[in-house]
C-alpha angles and dihedrals in degrees: 000000000000122000115241120228117260112274120237090242091061091052091053092046091050092052091050091048091048091051092048091047092051091048091051092048090051091051092050090048091050093051091046092050092049090049092050092049092049092049093047093050090057096228112173110262110198126172125213104256101165095255129116110258112207093209090059095055118098116259119251138059099264116117 
């Protein structure tokens, strides 16, 4: 059984898949870089855990 040459449609599909893969890889690299920068800066990372956080309350004695 002989192998048939690659059809033109497959070449176009491969180039689209390659472009989409590179775009996805660039997005993942961007998110990773932003995460690394945020961790290195030492910004406070607090999750919402359904408790009153004193630092989030407005300053002053009025109520």
